[in-house]
N, C-alpha and C positions, 0 to 999 in steps of 0.2 A: 377259679385259679387259671391263669393263662398257661402256666407250665405244670407238668404233672408233679404230684407230691413225691418228694424223695424221703425214704426212710433208710437210715444206716444203723446197723447193729454193730457194736464193737465189744469184744470180749464176752459176747453173749450169742447163743444160737438164735437165728431168726425164728420168730414165732408168729403163726397166723393170728392168734388171739391178740397179741400185742400190737401187731400191725393193723388189725381191725379197729382196736381202741384209738390208735393214733389217726387213722382215716376218719373216724367218727368225729374226733375233736377238731380235726383240720376242716372237715365239712361244715361244722358249726361256725368256725371262724370265717369261712368263705361266705356263709349265709349272712353273717353279721356285717361283714364289710366286703362287698362284691368286687373291689378293685385290687385284690391281692394278686401279685404277679407270680410269686413262687413261695414254696414253703419246704424247708428241709428240716428234718428231725433226726438228731443223732441220740441213740440210746446206748449207753455204755455201762458195763457192770465193773464196779471197782471191787476187787477181791480183798476181803478183810481176813482177820485172824480166824482160825478155825473155830473159836468159841463164839463168834458173832456171825450174823448172816452177812450176805453180800449187799452192797449198797449200789443203788442205781443213780446215774447222772443223766439227765436229759437236757438236751440243748435244741432250741427251736429257733430257726432263722426264717423270718417272713419279709419278703421284699414287697413293698407297696410304692406307689408313685411318690418319688421325692424322698423316700426314707427307707431304712432297713431296721427292722426291730429283731433284736437278738435277746433271747432269754436263756440263760444257763442255770439250771438248778443243780447246784452242788449238793453233795450229801450233807445233810445237817447233823448236828451233834446228837439229836434225839432219835436218830435212827428211823424216822418215819419213811425214809426212802429205801428201806429193806424191801418194800412192795413196789415193784415197777409201775403198777397202775396209779399209785399215790404220786410218784415222781412225775409221771405223764400228766396227771390231773394238775398238780401244782405248776408245772411248767406252762401248760396251756392256759390256766387261769391268769397267770402273769402276763402271757402274751395278749390275752383278751383285754386286760386292763390297759396295756400299753397301746393296743389297737383302738380302743375307745378314745384315748387321748389323741391319737393320730386322727381318727375320724372327726373329732370336734375341731381340730386345727383345720382339717380339710374342708369342712363346712363353714369355717369361720366363726364357730360358736364357742371360742375360747373365752373364759371369763376374764375380764380386765379388772384389776384392783384399782380403786379410786384412791388417790393420794389425798391425805387430809390437808385442808388449807393451812398455810403457815403464815407466820408474821413475827413482829418483834413487839415486846412489851413497850408501849409508848408512855403510859400513865399509870401511876400506882397511888391508891388512896388506902385508908385504913382497912376497908372491907371489900374493895373492888379495884379493878384496873381496866385499861383499854389496850387492845392489841392493834397495831397498825399493820395492815396487809400490804403486800407489794404494790397494789394499785391505789394505795393511799386512804383506804377506808379505815374507820375506827370501829372495832368490835369490842363491846362490853364484856367483862366476865367478872363473876362474884368469886370471892376467896374460896368458897366451897367447890368451885368448878376445877380447881387445880388438882391434878391427879399425879401421884408418885413424886410429889415434891411438896414443900411447905410454901404457903403463900408469902410468909414473911421472908423467905430466902430469895424471892424473885427480884431482879434488878431491871431497871430501865434499859432497853436494848437487847434483853435476853431473847433469843430465838425460841418460838414455841409453835406447836401444831395443835389445831383445835377443831372441835366439831361446831359448826355454826348453825344457829336456828333463828327464827324470827322471834324477837322479844317484844314486850309491851312498848318500849321506847326505841325500838330499831334492832339491828342485828346484835346477837349475843352469842357467846361461846358457852356451850353446855359442858364441855370438858376441855381442859387445857393441859397439854403435855409439854413439858420442858424438853428441848432438843439438846442432845449431847450428853451431858453428865448423868450419871445414875444417882437418883435421889432416893433416900429412905422415905418410906410412906409416913405421913404424920399421924 
C-alpha cells in the first residue's frame, strides 16, 4: 500500500486484537493486488436491545488505480455479526472478490460474452426451415431444433437467434430461439 492503513473505531473501544486482525486481512489484500493505494476500515458497534448482543458494522474502502472499492457489511438479520471477527472476515472477503474483478479488468482478462448469430426465418417446410443471416447466407434448421417455441407457430420473417454448426449439406442451426415473444415449450 502506498498510504498507511487507517483503522477507525466508532462506538467501540479500540482493541489491539481487532486491529491486528484487520492488519492481517489488509496485508493479504496487498499481497494479492500490489497496486492498492490506500485502505480505510471503519468498525462500528450498533447497540441493540439488552436481550440481544451488539451487532458490528464493518466498512472497507480500498483505493486502486482508476477505481475505489467500497464494501459495507451491514448487520444481517441472522445476527452472525454479533462477532466482530466474523463481520471483519465477511467484509474483507467481499473486498477480495471485488478486487479480483478489478485485477481481471486491469490485466484485460475480462470474459466477453459471445452473441448468438441471428437472422430471420426465410423458408418454412413441413419438417425444416432456413434462416437468412444479415450477410445473406441461408442456414438450415430442423423442426426439432426450435427451442421454447413450436415449429408450427414460426412465420416467415420472424427474427431468431441460433447456434450454428457444420452439417452434411452446409451450415445448420442446432438450436433456434425465437426473439421477442415468450413462447410456451412444446
